[in-house]
Phi, psi and omega in degrees: 000048191209170178219128187305308184297314185287333188235057181297339179255353179281128179245133181252123177244116185304317180298315176300311182299320182290325183288315191259343194227018183296340177305333182301311181278326186299327185261021183271006185304312182297322180284332173293328176290330174293320184295312183046067183294140177248151177302132175093348178287149174253122189233142175259128170263103184274117191074057190285344176059223187275012163091002178314306177287325176305319180297318180297312179302314175302323181297341178274359170107002181276155175265115189241140171244130180257146179228133177199161183259359183262111178303323178297313181290325179292329175297316177296322176294316183295332178293342173272005177077030186259149173279103184231151185229142174283115181208152173267121177302344178267004181210058186291142184264006186271153182216114171052046185233353184247141173282331180208152170243131176241147174210132174231126171056033181236326194283349174288348171279348180258090191287342175272080188293328177297321179291327176294308183299321177299318179288328175294317178301319183294325184286334186276151167289158177300134188079005181290158188263151172225115185234133178199171173208134178205180181296131180249186180311127181081006176300138179042041186300317184294319183293317177303313183297321183290322178296320179295318177302311178301316179287322179302317179297342181253017177077023184239128177277100181291347177280345169285139183060037187292132192272358187236148175244112183237084184277162169283168181292324179293316180300318185280331171301315178295329182287319176301316183291326180293338182252019169095015180260141168260121183280122180277313178204147175203133182202147168277128186237102175297126182220077177305134193237111176297135180272137181291335179247266186200175184291324178294321175300318176304305181300321180290331177281323192242345188252027178300327180293338174274296188298325181295352178275355178261160171305147185301326182284356179257342198287320182296315178295327180294318174297317183295323176294323181295315177305312185290327174296328183270344183305313186292334183265328184234008173241129184276183185288348177260010175081016178268130185260146177225127180271147184266067181286142168229118184259144166257115184244135186207161170217138185217163175230140183283125178302137175285127186231000000 
Protein backbone atom coordinates (compact mmCIF):
# COMPACT_ATOMS: atom_id res chain seq x y z
CA UNK A 1 0.00 0.00 0.00
CA UNK A 2 2.82 2.22 -0.85
CA UNK A 3 4.84 3.78 -3.63
CA UNK A 4 8.62 3.99 -3.60
CA UNK A 5 8.86 7.46 -5.10
CA UNK A 6 6.07 9.01 -3.04
CA UNK A 7 6.98 7.53 0.34
CA UNK A 8 10.76 7.67 0.65
CA UNK A 9 10.35 8.18 4.41
CA UNK A 10 7.40 5.85 4.92
CA UNK A 11 8.24 2.56 6.58
CA UNK A 12 5.79 -0.34 6.63
CA UNK A 13 5.80 -2.92 9.39
CA UNK A 14 3.33 -5.79 8.79
CA UNK A 15 2.71 -6.42 12.50
CA UNK A 16 2.13 -2.75 13.27
CA UNK A 17 -0.13 -2.41 10.24
CA UNK A 18 -2.19 -5.43 11.23
CA UNK A 19 -2.54 -4.15 14.80
CA UNK A 20 -3.38 -0.52 14.10
CA UNK A 21 -4.91 -0.54 10.59
CA UNK A 22 -6.62 -3.81 9.71
CA UNK A 23 -9.80 -1.75 9.28
CA UNK A 24 -8.35 -0.56 5.93
CA UNK A 25 -8.99 -3.94 4.32
CA UNK A 26 -11.97 -4.83 6.51
CA UNK A 27 -13.89 -1.82 5.12
CA UNK A 28 -13.14 -2.61 1.45
CA UNK A 29 -16.47 -4.34 0.74
CA UNK A 30 -17.98 -1.60 -1.45
CA UNK A 31 -14.96 -1.32 -3.77
CA UNK A 32 -14.70 -5.10 -4.02
CA UNK A 33 -18.33 -5.07 -5.17
CA UNK A 34 -17.34 -2.60 -7.90
CA UNK A 35 -14.53 -4.92 -8.98
CA UNK A 36 -16.84 -7.97 -9.07
CA UNK A 37 -14.04 -10.46 -9.84
CA UNK A 38 -15.00 -13.38 -12.06
CA UNK A 39 -13.51 -16.90 -12.19
CA UNK A 40 -10.72 -17.13 -14.72
CA UNK A 41 -10.02 -13.39 -14.91
CA UNK A 42 -6.47 -12.11 -14.55
CA UNK A 43 -6.44 -9.23 -12.06
CA UNK A 44 -3.73 -6.88 -10.79
CA UNK A 45 -3.99 -5.76 -7.16
CA UNK A 46 -2.14 -2.44 -7.18
CA UNK A 47 -0.71 -1.62 -3.76
CA UNK A 48 -1.52 -5.08 -2.45
CA UNK A 49 0.19 -4.58 0.91
CA UNK A 50 0.19 -7.76 2.98
CA UNK A 51 -2.13 -9.50 0.52
CA UNK A 52 -5.28 -9.67 2.65
CA UNK A 53 -7.55 -8.53 -0.20
CA UNK A 54 -5.42 -10.17 -2.89
CA UNK A 55 -6.15 -13.48 -1.18
CA UNK A 56 -9.89 -12.73 -1.14
CA UNK A 57 -9.92 -11.91 -4.87
CA UNK A 58 -8.02 -15.12 -5.65
CA UNK A 59 -10.60 -17.07 -3.63
CA UNK A 60 -13.26 -15.90 -6.10
CA UNK A 61 -11.49 -17.88 -8.82
CA UNK A 62 -9.44 -15.10 -10.40
CA UNK A 63 -5.74 -15.31 -11.20
CA UNK A 64 -4.28 -12.44 -9.19
CA UNK A 65 -0.93 -10.67 -9.24
CA UNK A 66 -0.17 -8.29 -6.37
CA UNK A 67 2.16 -5.31 -6.76
CA UNK A 68 3.63 -3.18 -3.98
CA UNK A 69 6.83 -1.29 -3.26
CA UNK A 70 7.25 -2.45 0.35
CA UNK A 71 9.50 -5.53 0.65
CA UNK A 72 8.25 -6.13 4.20
CA UNK A 73 4.58 -6.17 3.20
CA UNK A 74 5.35 -8.33 0.16
CA UNK A 75 7.05 -10.86 2.40
CA UNK A 76 3.84 -11.08 4.44
CA UNK A 77 1.83 -11.48 1.20
CA UNK A 78 4.11 -14.26 -0.05
CA UNK A 79 3.56 -16.05 3.26
CA UNK A 80 -0.08 -16.35 2.13
CA UNK A 81 1.11 -18.17 -1.00
CA UNK A 82 0.36 -15.25 -3.33
CA UNK A 83 2.02 -14.16 -6.58
CA UNK A 84 3.26 -10.68 -5.70
CA UNK A 85 5.84 -8.42 -7.36
CA UNK A 86 7.99 -5.52 -6.16
CA UNK A 87 6.88 -2.55 -8.28
CA UNK A 88 6.39 1.21 -8.11
CA UNK A 89 2.78 2.09 -8.85
CA UNK A 90 4.01 5.13 -10.78
CA UNK A 91 6.09 2.95 -13.11
CA UNK A 92 4.18 -0.27 -13.67
CA UNK A 93 5.98 -2.85 -15.83
CA UNK A 94 2.89 -4.64 -17.20
CA UNK A 95 1.46 -4.42 -20.71
CA UNK A 96 -1.94 -5.62 -21.98
CA UNK A 97 -2.20 -8.61 -19.66
CA UNK A 98 -4.99 -7.94 -17.14
CA UNK A 99 -8.78 -8.07 -17.38
CA UNK A 100 -9.02 -5.75 -14.37
CA UNK A 101 -6.88 -3.63 -12.06
CA UNK A 102 -7.96 -3.19 -8.44
CA UNK A 103 -6.57 -0.86 -5.80
CA UNK A 104 -7.63 -0.15 -2.22
CA UNK A 105 -6.14 2.49 0.10
CA UNK A 106 -2.92 2.77 -1.89
CA UNK A 107 -3.09 5.35 -4.66
CA UNK A 108 -3.07 8.38 -2.38
CA UNK A 109 0.57 7.41 -1.71
CA UNK A 110 1.32 7.69 -5.44
CA UNK A 111 1.46 11.43 -5.99
CA UNK A 112 2.13 11.25 -9.74
CA UNK A 113 -1.46 10.30 -10.51
CA UNK A 114 -1.08 10.63 -14.26
CA UNK A 115 1.78 8.12 -14.26
CA UNK A 116 -0.35 5.70 -12.24
CA UNK A 117 -3.39 5.93 -14.51
CA UNK A 118 -1.20 5.72 -17.62
CA UNK A 119 0.46 2.57 -16.26
CA UNK A 120 -2.88 1.01 -15.38
CA UNK A 121 -4.21 1.70 -18.89
CA UNK A 122 -1.10 0.07 -20.35
CA UNK A 123 -1.48 -2.97 -18.09
CA UNK A 124 -5.10 -3.60 -19.09
CA UNK A 125 -6.43 -5.48 -22.06
CA UNK A 126 -8.74 -3.38 -24.29
CA UNK A 127 -12.06 -3.03 -22.48
CA UNK A 128 -10.46 -3.88 -19.13
CA UNK A 129 -11.84 -2.62 -15.83
CA UNK A 130 -10.26 -0.34 -13.21
CA UNK A 131 -11.87 -0.25 -9.76
CA UNK A 132 -10.38 1.48 -6.78
CA UNK A 133 -10.73 3.44 -3.58
CA UNK A 134 -8.26 5.81 -1.95
CA UNK A 135 -8.12 9.05 -0.01
CA UNK A 136 -10.11 11.85 -1.63
CA UNK A 137 -10.49 15.59 -1.17
CA UNK A 138 -10.66 16.48 2.56
CA UNK A 139 -9.41 13.05 3.62
CA UNK A 140 -7.95 13.17 7.16
CA UNK A 141 -8.15 16.97 6.97
CA UNK A 142 -7.92 17.54 10.72
CA UNK A 143 -4.96 15.17 10.95
CA UNK A 144 -3.17 16.96 8.11
CA UNK A 145 -3.67 20.36 9.77
CA UNK A 146 -2.33 19.05 13.07
CA UNK A 147 0.75 17.55 11.43
CA UNK A 148 1.44 20.74 9.48
CA UNK A 149 1.12 22.76 12.70
CA UNK A 150 3.51 20.49 14.60
CA UNK A 151 6.11 20.76 11.84
CA UNK A 152 5.55 24.50 11.42
CA UNK A 153 6.30 25.14 15.08
CA UNK A 154 9.64 23.46 14.47
CA UNK A 155 10.45 25.51 11.38
CA UNK A 156 9.53 22.90 8.74
CA UNK A 157 7.14 23.55 5.84
CA UNK A 158 5.09 20.36 5.75
CA UNK A 159 3.55 21.24 2.39
CA UNK A 160 6.92 20.69 0.75
CA UNK A 161 7.28 17.02 -0.22
CA UNK A 162 3.65 16.48 0.75
CA UNK A 163 3.27 12.67 0.64
CA UNK A 164 -0.41 12.25 -0.21
CA UNK A 165 -2.63 12.86 -3.23
CA UNK A 166 -6.26 13.55 -2.26
CA UNK A 167 -8.18 14.62 -5.41
CA UNK A 168 -11.80 15.64 -5.87
CA UNK A 169 -14.07 13.37 -7.88
CA UNK A 170 -14.11 15.88 -10.76
CA UNK A 171 -10.32 16.06 -10.86
CA UNK A 172 -9.82 12.31 -10.87
CA UNK A 173 -12.60 11.68 -13.38
CA UNK A 174 -10.83 14.06 -15.78
CA UNK A 175 -7.55 12.17 -15.31
CA UNK A 176 -9.19 8.84 -16.04
CA UNK A 177 -10.87 10.16 -19.15
CA UNK A 178 -7.65 11.78 -20.37
CA UNK A 179 -6.02 8.34 -20.37
CA UNK A 180 -8.77 6.57 -22.26
CA UNK A 181 -11.16 5.42 -19.53
CA UNK A 182 -14.93 5.68 -19.57
CA UNK A 183 -15.97 6.31 -15.95
CA UNK A 184 -18.85 4.15 -14.76
CA UNK A 185 -19.10 5.61 -11.28
CA UNK A 186 -17.06 7.94 -9.12
CA UNK A 187 -17.90 9.58 -5.80
CA UNK A 188 -16.43 11.05 -2.65
CA UNK A 189 -17.60 9.06 0.37
CA UNK A 190 -17.27 10.64 3.84
CA UNK A 191 -16.41 7.74 6.14
CA UNK A 192 -15.59 8.65 9.74
CA UNK A 193 -13.62 5.61 10.86
CA UNK A 194 -13.29 4.43 14.47
CA UNK A 195 -9.69 3.50 15.20
CA UNK A 196 -9.08 0.06 16.73
CA UNK A 197 -6.26 1.38 18.93
CA UNK A 198 -5.64 5.12 19.24
CA UNK A 199 -4.48 8.19 17.34
CA UNK A 200 -0.84 7.78 18.27
CA UNK A 201 -0.88 4.30 16.77
CA UNK A 202 -2.42 5.69 13.57
CA UNK A 203 0.22 8.43 13.35
CA UNK A 204 3.06 5.98 13.99
CA UNK A 205 1.69 3.77 11.22
CA UNK A 206 0.90 6.37 8.54
CA UNK A 207 2.52 9.72 9.32
CA UNK A 208 6.20 8.80 9.01
CA UNK A 209 6.68 11.15 6.01
CA UNK A 210 5.82 14.05 8.32
CA UNK A 211 7.30 13.06 11.67
CA UNK A 212 10.35 11.49 10.03
CA UNK A 213 11.48 14.92 8.89
CA UNK A 214 12.32 15.80 12.48
CA UNK A 215 15.45 14.79 14.40
CA UNK A 216 14.93 11.49 16.19
CA UNK A 217 15.02 13.11 19.62
CA UNK A 218 12.06 15.37 18.69
CA UNK A 219 9.75 12.79 17.15
CA UNK A 220 8.04 11.42 20.26
CA UNK A 221 7.22 14.91 21.55
CA UNK A 222 5.91 15.90 18.11
CA UNK A 223 3.65 12.85 17.97
CA UNK A 224 2.29 13.59 21.44
CA UNK A 225 1.68 17.21 20.47
CA UNK A 226 -0.24 16.18 17.35
CA UNK A 227 -2.38 13.81 19.41
CA UNK A 228 -3.31 16.59 21.83
CA UNK A 229 -4.15 18.98 18.98
CA UNK A 230 -6.49 16.35 17.56
CA UNK A 231 -8.09 15.27 20.81
CA UNK A 232 -10.90 17.91 20.90
CA UNK A 233 -12.03 17.08 17.36
CA UNK A 234 -11.51 13.34 16.99
CA UNK A 235 -11.64 11.78 20.47
CA UNK A 236 -14.90 11.30 22.36
CA UNK A 237 -15.41 11.56 26.11
CA UNK A 238 -14.80 7.83 26.50
CA UNK A 239 -11.38 8.07 24.88
CA UNK A 240 -12.42 6.51 21.56
CA UNK A 241 -10.75 7.94 18.46
CA UNK A 242 -12.32 8.41 15.03
CA UNK A 243 -10.30 9.38 11.95
CA UNK A 244 -11.91 11.84 9.52
CA UNK A 245 -11.67 9.71 6.40
CA UNK A 246 -13.11 10.72 3.01
CA UNK A 247 -12.69 8.08 0.33
CA UNK A 248 -12.72 8.46 -3.45
CA UNK A 249 -14.39 5.35 -4.88
CA UNK A 250 -14.62 4.69 -8.61
CA UNK A 251 -15.01 2.18 -11.41
CA UNK A 252 -14.02 2.75 -15.03
CA UNK A 253 -13.51 0.79 -18.22
CA UNK A 254 -10.74 1.21 -20.76
CA UNK A 255 -12.16 2.28 -24.11
CA UNK A 256 -11.70 -0.31 -26.83
CA UNK A 257 -9.40 1.05 -29.51
